[in-house]
C-alpha positions, 0 to 999 in steps of 0.5 A: 471506544475506550471504557474508563473504570473507577479503581476497586479498593484493595482487600486486605486479608488476615492471614494469621498464621503468615502474620504470625510467622513475619511478626515473629521474623522481624522481631528477630531482625531480616537476613538476606539468603545465600544463593545455595541449592537449597534456597528459596531461589530454586523453588521461584525459578521451578514456579516460574518455569511452570507457571509459563509450561503449565506444569507446576508439578515440581513445585511445592504450594501452599494457600496464605493459610499454610495448606498444601494446594495441588498444583494442577489447581494452581495451573488452572487457576493461573490460565484462568485468571490470565484471561485473554492473555493466556494464549501468550504466557509472560516472560518471568524473571526473577529480580535478584535473590530472595530476602529471607526471615526465619522462615518466610522468604520473599522473591521480587518477580518481573511479569513482562506481558507481550500484548498484541501489536508490540506493546509491552506491560511489564510490573514487578510482584512478590513472590512469597514462600514459607519453609517447611522441613528442607523445603521452600513452598511458593504462597499462592495467591491471585495478587502473584499474578497482578495485585488488583486480582483476587480469586474469580477475576479473569483479565480483559483485553480492550482495543481503542482504534487509533486514528488513520492518517491520510495520504498527502498529495504535493500541497500537503492535503489530504487525497482523501477527504470527506466530500458530499455524496448522495444516497439513492434510496426507495420508501417501499409504501410509495413505489407504485411500479417497481419493474418498470422503476427498476429498469428506469433506475438500471438505465440512469446509473448506466449512463453516469460517465465514468461508468460505474464498475461494476454496474450497481446490482438491482437484482435483489431489489424486490426481496429488500423492499418486500423485508423492509418496512412501508415507510423505510429508506431502503438505500440502492446506492451512494453516488458522488454528488457530481454523479448524482447531478448527471442523472437527477433529472431522470430519476428525482421525480419518480414513485418511491425515490428518497434522497439524502444528502451526507459526506464520505471520505473519498478521493477526488474523483472516483478513479484519481490515482486508484491504484497508486493509492490503493484502498482502505477497507475492513480487514479480510478474512487474509488479513486476519489469518496472515497478521492475528496479532495485528488486525482484528475483525473490524479494523481498517486495512490497507490494500494496495498501492500506498495505503498497503504499501505503507500500512503502518505508518498510515494505520498508528498503533491501537491502545490497549487496556487491560482491565479485570472481569468476572463471570456473571450469573450466565457465565458471561464475562462482566468487566469489574470496573478495575483497569489495570493497564492502559496504552494510549494509541497513537495516531498514524503518520501521514504518507506525503507523496509529489501527485498534483491534483490537476496533473492527475485529473488531467491523467485520468481524463486522458484515460477515461474513454480508453476500454482496453487497459492503459497507464499515463505517467507524468513526471516533473523534468526539473526535480522528477517529482511524480505529478501523476499515475494513472491507470484504465479503464476506469478504476482500476486496481493494478499499477500498470503504470509502474509495474508493467513489463512490456516492449517499448517499440519506437519510443526507444529509438529516443534512447537508440539515437542518442547512443548512435549521436554519442558514438558519433555514428551519425548526425541529426543531417546525415542521410540514411536510407529508409528502404522497405525492407531490410535483412539481418541474418535472414530475418526482414525488417519492415516499416508500418505499412510499408513505407519507403522514404529513401536516403533522407535525413536521419532526423527524418528517418526519426521523424517518421519512425523507420525501422529499417534505418535504426535496423541497419544502423544497429551495428554501429552501437555495438553489442552493449551500446545500447544498454550503456546508454539506456543505464545512462537514462535511468533505465535498469537502475535500482530506484525507490520511489515508495512503491514497486516499480520496474525499471526496464531491462535492456537488450545487450550481448544479442547477435546481429538480429536481435541488436537490430530488433532491440535499436527499434524497442523490440527484441528482450527489452522490456520497460514501464510506463514509468520508466519511458517517462523517467528517461523522456525526462532525463533527455529532456533535462539533461541528466537522469534524476530518480523519479520520486513519488513519496516525499515523506517518509523520504526515500531511504536508498534513491538511485544517484543522479546519473552523469550529464549527458553531451550537450551535442548528442542531447540537443540533436535528440531533442530537436528531432523530438520536435519535428516528430510533433511538427512534420512526423508521426506525432503531428496531431499534437502540433496545435495543442496549447502552450509550450512546444511539444516533443515526442516520440510515437511508438508501436510495440510487437509483444507476440509472434503476430505482427498485427498484435501490437501495443501502442505508445507516446513519450514526450515532453511539454514545459516542465511536464515530461509523460509516458503514455501506453495503451495494452494491445492498443495498436497503431500508436496514431489511433490510440496513444497519439489521442490520449497524450493529445487529451492529457495535454488540452485538459493539463493547459486549461 
């Protein structure tokens, strides 16, 4: 809260000796001192150095009456007058030479305080000196520090928190906005059966979908009720209105339950792009320890995601007011009502994103029932805008969608096929054998469930995801052909999307076994869901365009668009990705409403046990390209493809 104080009247004190000296000097005329070694400047400079260091032993000091003052007393009073600013003494600069009138001199000094948050408070003060013999002595008085200070005053600092700005969606609307909630509580005097009531509340809260994570803790309910007045409202949990409606019939009539409607600043849903958005919480111990000049206890601080990455922009700059205080009768500092400096708070600036509410809700819906860690990224093909980035299960905090570094499995056959077509090594209709096993330098490569297709068109190998066919074709890509093709789709690039993102690492220059493994998305190749969604969008578009999440502030160094892909090659890959859905491993998506779906399934081994696999699906429908990843999801047709179907069906509603 901003405090306003009436300005204290300045006190004019009669200083007989100096007044007499000044009058005499003025009668004789003013002279400007030379900057010789015996001039007052040397004493002023020594005083300024001692002010900052706390050691004034090298300075002669007198009070306004001309009486000597011990240097230690002045050093102590300087520190006391500085009050809350004492820990950061001001920068002090003499402005030019002193003006001398007989035995009295005046130097102008710039006092420059560095206040928290980078705020500067600068002003000029006169420092008066008097000559005694060959020595210039500084006339000490509190007004040297600041003109409104008197003996016993202290400088105090007050902060006025700035308004935090919002993260905006693609439509320019705040993602976090006031939304209705219901506070569920108990009135102790009306609770008749606490054990039974606790069991019923616990069962009701656990029935809410999506599930509340972590579950509502009711373990201390007995103590809280016992400590409260019989008529008090003891809050148990605050629920979004839609969650409350799910269980209202189960809890509304329970004896002792009470309900209060309210509004809180919330995202559209509890899991809405949670890992991408981050959170805003009261300053934690780590925040205060790492940035004591930036945060104070009670400040709101962004943690993780966009809120953390753009915290400085979003939170703005607090206002600062420097006031004077005095010790009260009990020694506690009390404001005097004098305000000596004010810096108004500067509201934060919003961060505008490309997130689309409907697409994000569909992505969150797709992962809602998945118990394993999973991610789904959706990118608009026409311009590369990231429409959704979901992480599960529930309101997960890790942005797996952007930062996972995992093998892509057979989804990478999209890249391998494009490279093979580019080099004329194969055509979609060329016959390529799909045996049960293909051995490279003693290592056998097998198909999922050991299926065999025999000699079939390459497009069928692709649609059915035949590992042995791709392993056999791998040498035709050459030692770095896969990496070259991957880079043409933006993989391994330097992207600036507004958050940390892993753009992939494609195998290159490996031996024959590594080349065969890389051709089916294994080996040393690693990607993120964002990287694969972007590569898929590049195939659909015919050219790489860096995905973008944050529009304002605009990316400082976005990656340049990639080259146009060879039309005949990319058309072939598109046709084969359509066949995956119409007659291949992604056929579960064949009847999804809307435009035709193109895609590629993927099952990726992540250790030496072939049974341990991640599940993938990448594809597009209309103007939306997407990648689905399920960690340790097993067969893609059992986990990733159903998640893709849930996403597309939710998006079509």
